[in-house]
ChimeraX commands (.cxc) that place a marker at each C-alpha (Angstrom):
marker #1 position 201.51,32.63,94.03 radius 0.5
marker #1 position 199.88,34.03,97.15 radius 0.5
marker #1 position 197.72,37.15,96.98 radius 0.5
marker #1 position 198.35,39.44,99.90 radius 0.5
marker #1 position 195.92,42.22,100.67 radius 0.5
marker #1 position 196.48,45.10,103.03 radius 0.5
marker #1 position 194.69,44.37,106.32 radius 0.5
marker #1 position 192.37,47.39,105.95 radius 0.5
marker #1 position 191.21,46.17,102.52 radius 0.5
marker #1 position 190.63,42.62,103.75 radius 0.5
marker #1 position 188.56,43.98,106.65 radius 0.5
marker #1 position 186.47,46.05,104.24 radius 0.5
marker #1 position 185.69,42.91,102.24 radius 0.5
marker #1 position 184.47,41.14,105.36 radius 0.5
marker #1 position 182.19,44.05,106.23 radius 0.5
marker #1 position 180.35,43.78,102.91 radius 0.5
marker #1 position 179.12,40.25,103.60 radius 0.5
marker #1 position 175.47,40.44,104.69 radius 0.5
marker #1 position 174.99,39.28,108.26 radius 0.5
marker #1 position 171.22,39.73,108.62 radius 0.5
marker #1 position 169.03,36.80,107.68 radius 0.5
marker #1 position 165.60,37.99,106.48 radius 0.5
marker #1 position 162.65,35.90,107.55 radius 0.5
marker #1 position 159.98,34.86,105.12 radius 0.5
marker #1 position 156.52,36.39,105.09 radius 0.5
marker #1 position 155.24,32.84,105.53 radius 0.5
marker #1 position 156.93,32.43,108.93 radius 0.5
marker #1 position 154.53,31.55,111.73 radius 0.5
marker #1 position 153.45,34.37,114.04 radius 0.5
marker #1 position 155.78,34.60,117.04 radius 0.5
marker #1 position 157.27,37.30,119.26 radius 0.5
marker #1 position 159.95,39.22,117.39 radius 0.5
marker #1 position 159.04,37.81,113.96 radius 0.5
marker #1 position 160.55,39.68,110.99 radius 0.5
marker #1 position 157.63,40.58,108.69 radius 0.5
marker #1 position 158.83,43.81,107.05 radius 0.5
marker #1 position 157.00,44.70,103.82 radius 0.5
marker #1 position 154.81,41.58,104.06 radius 0.5
marker #1 position 151.14,41.38,103.05 radius 0.5
marker #1 position 148.59,39.94,105.48 radius 0.5
marker #1 position 145.47,41.43,103.93 radius 0.5
marker #1 position 142.35,39.59,105.07 radius 0.5
marker #1 position 144.30,37.11,107.24 radius 0.5
marker #1 position 143.04,35.77,110.56 radius 0.5
marker #1 position 145.67,36.67,113.14 radius 0.5
marker #1 position 143.36,36.91,116.14 radius 0.5
marker #1 position 144.94,36.25,119.55 radius 0.5
marker #1 position 148.49,35.93,118.08 radius 0.5
marker #1 position 151.52,37.10,120.03 radius 0.5
marker #1 position 153.74,39.09,117.70 radius 0.5
marker #1 position 155.10,41.38,120.39 radius 0.5
marker #1 position 158.37,43.02,119.40 radius 0.5
marker #1 position 157.80,42.05,115.75 radius 0.5
marker #1 position 159.37,43.96,112.86 radius 0.5
marker #1 position 156.34,45.07,110.80 radius 0.5
marker #1 position 157.65,48.16,108.97 radius 0.5
marker #1 position 155.67,48.82,105.79 radius 0.5
marker #1 position 153.64,45.61,106.28 radius 0.5
marker #1 position 149.97,45.62,105.35 radius 0.5
marker #1 position 147.11,44.16,107.39 radius 0.5
marker #1 position 144.12,45.54,105.47 radius 0.5
marker #1 position 140.87,43.90,106.59 radius 0.5
marker #1 position 142.92,41.48,108.77 radius 0.5
marker #1 position 141.48,40.01,111.96 radius 0.5
marker #1 position 143.83,41.01,114.80 radius 0.5
marker #1 position 141.27,40.77,117.62 radius 0.5
marker #1 position 143.06,40.30,120.93 radius 0.5
marker #1 position 146.48,40.16,119.25 radius 0.5
marker #1 position 149.59,41.29,121.14 radius 0.5
marker #1 position 151.63,43.75,119.08 radius 0.5
marker #1 position 153.23,45.43,122.08 radius 0.5
marker #1 position 156.69,46.78,121.35 radius 0.5
marker #1 position 156.31,46.06,117.64 radius 0.5
marker #1 position 157.98,48.28,115.05 radius 0.5
marker #1 position 155.08,48.93,112.68 radius 0.5
marker #1 position 156.32,52.18,111.19 radius 0.5
marker #1 position 154.17,53.00,108.11 radius 0.5
marker #1 position 152.22,49.74,108.44 radius 0.5
marker #1 position 148.69,49.65,107.04 radius 0.5
marker #1 position 145.82,48.49,109.25 radius 0.5
marker #1 position 143.06,49.85,106.98 radius 0.5
marker #1 position 139.66,48.40,107.97 radius 0.5
marker #1 position 141.44,45.89,110.24 radius 0.5
marker #1 position 139.72,44.39,113.29 radius 0.5
marker #1 position 141.91,45.34,116.27 radius 0.5
marker #1 position 139.30,44.96,119.01 radius 0.5
marker #1 position 141.02,44.41,122.39 radius 0.5
marker #1 position 144.44,44.30,120.68 radius 0.5
marker #1 position 147.50,45.31,122.69 radius 0.5
marker #1 position 149.76,47.84,120.92 radius 0.5
marker #1 position 151.53,49.18,124.00 radius 0.5
marker #1 position 154.93,50.83,123.40 radius 0.5
marker #1 position 154.67,50.02,119.67 radius 0.5
marker #1 position 156.18,52.25,116.99 radius 0.5
marker #1 position 153.09,53.12,114.94 radius 0.5
marker #1 position 154.42,56.37,113.50 radius 0.5
marker #1 position 152.87,57.10,110.09 radius 0.5
marker #1 position 150.78,53.90,110.31 radius 0.5
marker #1 position 147.34,53.94,108.67 radius 0.5
marker #1 position 144.35,52.82,110.77 radius 0.5
marker #1 position 141.69,54.29,108.46 radius 0.5
marker #1 position 138.29,52.75,109.30 radius 0.5
marker #1 position 139.93,50.24,111.70 radius 0.5
marker #1 position 137.84,48.78,114.52 radius 0.5
marker #1 position 140.03,49.25,117.60 radius 0.5
marker #1 position 137.33,49.17,120.29 radius 0.5
marker #1 position 139.00,48.50,123.64 radius 0.5
marker #1 position 142.50,48.39,122.12 radius 0.5
marker #1 position 145.47,49.52,124.21 radius 0.5
marker #1 position 147.90,52.05,122.75 radius 0.5
marker #1 position 149.65,52.79,126.09 radius 0.5
marker #1 position 152.96,54.54,125.43 radius 0.5
marker #1 position 152.70,53.94,121.67 radius 0.5
marker #1 position 154.28,56.27,119.12 radius 0.5
marker #1 position 151.36,57.38,116.95 radius 0.5
marker #1 position 153.01,60.47,115.50 radius 0.5
marker #1 position 151.62,61.32,112.05 radius 0.5
marker #1 position 149.45,58.16,112.09 radius 0.5
marker #1 position 146.06,58.16,110.32 radius 0.5
marker #1 position 143.10,57.08,112.43 radius 0.5
marker #1 position 140.56,58.58,110.03 radius 0.5
marker #1 position 137.04,57.25,110.77 radius 0.5
marker #1 position 138.48,54.59,113.13 radius 0.5
marker #1 position 136.31,53.16,115.92 radius 0.5
marker #1 position 138.40,53.85,119.02 radius 0.5
marker #1 position 135.69,53.56,121.68 radius 0.5
marker #1 position 137.07,52.52,125.08 radius 0.5
marker #1 position 140.66,52.49,123.71 radius 0.5
marker #1 position 143.51,53.44,126.06 radius 0.5
marker #1 position 145.96,56.13,124.86 radius 0.5
marker #1 position 147.74,56.66,128.19 radius 0.5
marker #1 position 151.21,58.07,127.51 radius 0.5
marker #1 position 150.87,57.77,123.72 radius 0.5
marker #1 position 152.66,60.28,121.51 radius 0.5
marker #1 position 150.16,61.79,119.08 radius 0.5
marker #1 position 151.83,64.82,117.48 radius 0.5
marker #1 position 150.42,65.20,113.98 radius 0.5
marker #1 position 148.06,62.22,114.37 radius 0.5
marker #1 position 144.90,62.42,112.22 radius 0.5
marker #1 position 141.84,61.53,114.32 radius 0.5
marker #1 position 139.42,63.01,111.74 radius 0.5
marker #1 position 135.92,61.59,112.35 radius 0.5
marker #1 position 137.32,58.88,114.68 radius 0.5
marker #1 position 134.95,57.78,117.46 radius 0.5
marker #1 position 136.80,58.35,120.75 radius 0.5
marker #1 position 133.81,57.80,123.04 radius 0.5
marker #1 position 134.97,56.43,126.40 radius 0.5
marker #1 position 138.64,56.36,125.38 radius 0.5
marker #1 position 141.22,57.00,128.09 radius 0.5
marker #1 position 143.24,59.98,126.94 radius 0.5
marker #1 position 146.99,60.70,127.01 radius 0.5
marker #1 position 147.22,61.69,130.69 radius 0.5
marker #1 position 145.62,58.39,131.75 radius 0.5
marker #1 position 142.96,60.23,133.74 radius 0.5
marker #1 position 140.67,61.94,131.27 radius 0.5
marker #1 position 138.00,59.81,129.63 radius 0.5
marker #1 position 136.55,61.12,126.38 radius 0.5
marker #1 position 132.87,61.98,126.50 radius 0.5
marker #1 position 130.25,59.95,124.65 radius 0.5
marker #1 position 129.99,61.26,121.09 radius 0.5
marker #1 position 133.61,62.50,120.93 radius 0.5
marker #1 position 134.44,62.60,117.23 radius 0.5
marker #1 position 137.87,63.57,115.97 radius 0.5
marker #1 position 139.00,64.83,119.36 radius 0.5
marker #1 position 138.65,63.88,123.01 radius 0.5
marker #1 position 136.01,66.06,124.69 radius 0.5
marker link #1:1,2 radius 0.2
marker link #1:2,3 radius 0.2
marker link #1:3,4 radius 0.2
marker link #1:4,5 radius 0.2
marker link #1:5,6 radius 0.2
marker link #1:6,7 radius 0.2
marker link #1:7,8 radius 0.2
marker link #1:8,9 radius 0.2
marker link #1:9,10 radius 0.2
marker link #1:10,11 radius 0.2
marker link #1:11,12 radius 0.2
marker link #1:12,13 radius 0.2
marker link #1:13,14 radius 0.2
marker link #1:14,15 radius 0.2
marker link #1:15,16 radius 0.2
marker link #1:16,17 radius 0.2
marker link #1:17,18 radius 0.2
marker link #1:18,19 radius 0.2
marker link #1:19,20 radius 0.2
marker link #1:20,21 radius 0.2
marker link #1:21,22 radius 0.2
marker link #1:22,23 radius 0.2
marker link #1:23,24 radius 0.2
marker link #1:24,25 radius 0.2
marker link #1:25,26 radius 0.2
marker link #1:26,27 radius 0.2
marker link #1:27,28 radius 0.2
marker link #1:28,29 radius 0.2
marker link #1:29,30 radius 0.2
marker link #1:30,31 radius 0.2
marker link #1:31,32 radius 0.2
marker link #1:32,33 radius 0.2
marker link #1:33,34 radius 0.2
marker link #1:34,35 radius 0.2
marker link #1:35,36 radius 0.2
marker link #1:36,37 radius 0.2
marker link #1:37,38 radius 0.2
marker link #1:38,39 radius 0.2
marker link #1:39,40 radius 0.2
marker link #1:40,41 radius 0.2
marker link #1:41,42 radius 0.2
marker link #1:42,43 radius 0.2
marker link #1:43,44 radius 0.2
marker link #1:44,45 radius 0.2
marker link #1:45,46 radius 0.2
marker link #1:46,47 radius 0.2
marker link #1:47,48 radius 0.2
marker link #1:48,49 radius 0.2
marker link #1:49,50 radius 0.2
marker link #1:50,51 radius 0.2
marker link #1:51,52 radius 0.2
marker link #1:52,53 radius 0.2
marker link #1:53,54 radius 0.2
marker link #1:54,55 radius 0.2
marker link #1:55,56 radius 0.2
marker link #1:56,57 radius 0.2
marker link #1:57,58 radius 0.2
marker link #1:58,59 radius 0.2
marker link #1:59,60 radius 0.2
marker link #1:60,61 radius 0.2
marker link #1:61,62 radius 0.2
marker link #1:62,63 radius 0.2
marker link #1:63,64 radius 0.2
marker link #1:64,65 radius 0.2
marker link #1:65,66 radius 0.2
marker link #1:66,67 radius 0.2
marker link #1:67,68 radius 0.2
marker link #1:68,69 radius 0.2
marker link #1:69,70 radius 0.2
marker link #1:70,71 radius 0.2
marker link #1:71,72 radius 0.2
marker link #1:72,73 radius 0.2
marker link #1:73,74 radius 0.2
marker link #1:74,75 radius 0.2
marker link #1:75,76 radius 0.2
marker link #1:76,77 radius 0.2
marker link #1:77,78 radius 0.2
marker link #1:78,79 radius 0.2
marker link #1:79,80 radius 0.2
marker link #1:80,81 radius 0.2
marker link #1:81,82 radius 0.2
marker link #1:82,83 radius 0.2
marker link #1:83,84 radius 0.2
marker link #1:84,85 radius 0.2
marker link #1:85,86 radius 0.2
marker link #1:86,87 radius 0.2
marker link #1:87,88 radius 0.2
marker link #1:88,89 radius 0.2
marker link #1:89,90 radius 0.2
marker link #1:90,91 radius 0.2
marker link #1:91,92 radius 0.2
marker link #1:92,93 radius 0.2
marker link #1:93,94 radius 0.2
marker link #1:94,95 radius 0.2
marker link #1:95,96 radius 0.2
marker link #1:96,97 radius 0.2
marker link #1:97,98 radius 0.2
marker link #1:98,99 radius 0.2
marker link #1:99,100 radius 0.2
marker link #1:100,101 radius 0.2
marker link #1:101,102 radius 0.2
marker link #1:102,103 radius 0.2
marker link #1:103,104 radius 0.2
marker link #1:104,105 radius 0.2
marker link #1:105,106 radius 0.2
marker link #1:106,107 radius 0.2
marker link #1:107,108 radius 0.2
marker link #1:108,109 radius 0.2
marker link #1:109,110 radius 0.2
marker link #1:110,111 radius 0.2
marker link #1:111,112 radius 0.2
marker link #1:112,113 radius 0.2
marker link #1:113,114 radius 0.2
marker link #1:114,115 radius 0.2
marker link #1:115,116 radius 0.2
marker link #1:116,117 radius 0.2
marker link #1:117,118 radius 0.2
marker link #1:118,119 radius 0.2
marker link #1:119,120 radius 0.2
marker link #1:120,121 radius 0.2
marker link #1:121,122 radius 0.2
marker link #1:122,123 radius 0.2
marker link #1:123,124 radius 0.2
marker link #1:124,125 radius 0.2
marker link #1:125,126 radius 0.2
marker link #1:126,127 radius 0.2
marker link #1:127,128 radius 0.2
marker link #1:128,129 radius 0.2
marker link #1:129,130 radius 0.2
marker link #1:130,131 radius 0.2
marker link #1:131,132 radius 0.2
marker link #1:132,133 radius 0.2
marker link #1:133,134 radius 0.2
marker link #1:134,135 radius 0.2
marker link #1:135,136 radius 0.2
marker link #1:136,137 radius 0.2
marker link #1:137,138 radius 0.2
marker link #1:138,139 radius 0.2
marker link #1:139,140 radius 0.2
marker link #1:140,141 radius 0.2
marker link #1:141,142 radius 0.2
marker link #1:142,143 radius 0.2
marker link #1:143,144 radius 0.2
marker link #1:144,145 radius 0.2
marker link #1:145,146 radius 0.2
marker link #1:146,147 radius 0.2
marker link #1:147,148 radius 0.2
marker link #1:148,149 radius 0.2
marker link #1:149,150 radius 0.2
marker link #1:150,151 radius 0.2
marker link #1:151,152 radius 0.2
marker link #1:152,153 radius 0.2
marker link #1:153,154 radius 0.2
marker link #1:154,155 radius 0.2
marker link #1:155,156 radius 0.2
marker link #1:156,157 radius 0.2
marker link #1:157,158 radius 0.2
marker link #1:158,159 radius 0.2
marker link #1:159,160 radius 0.2
marker link #1:160,161 radius 0.2
marker link #1:161,162 radius 0.2
marker link #1:162,163 radius 0.2
marker link #1:163,164 radius 0.2
marker link #1:164,165 radius 0.2
marker link #1:165,166 radius 0.2
view
């Protein structure tokens, strides 16, 4: 006996088969790596190239990301609390609702990044570059913005700028 299904039903069955292969949180750092909801707390990831990586809801608390390339990464709601991001490149990254509380991002580049509703509370952002970044609803409360290049790419924040570029 042969079971015959209407073509529409057979097509619906094929559509329910998962086609996305999820990477492991233990995968080596590489451009475009899939690290959603992974924990990298306290890890040394300095100088790694994870540009274009999928980092949604990942956590990098107290991680060493000095000089790392996260440009174009999707780090929506990622946590970089107390992380070392000195000289890191986060250009064009989706950092909306990310948490950078107490992060050290001296000299980091956020050119064209989406920082909407991100928390940069008490972050060290001296000499950082925010040219073209989107910052609507971003919390810069008590962040040190001394010497940071502001959104227009021309204005440099005055020494002692806390919480806002002066």
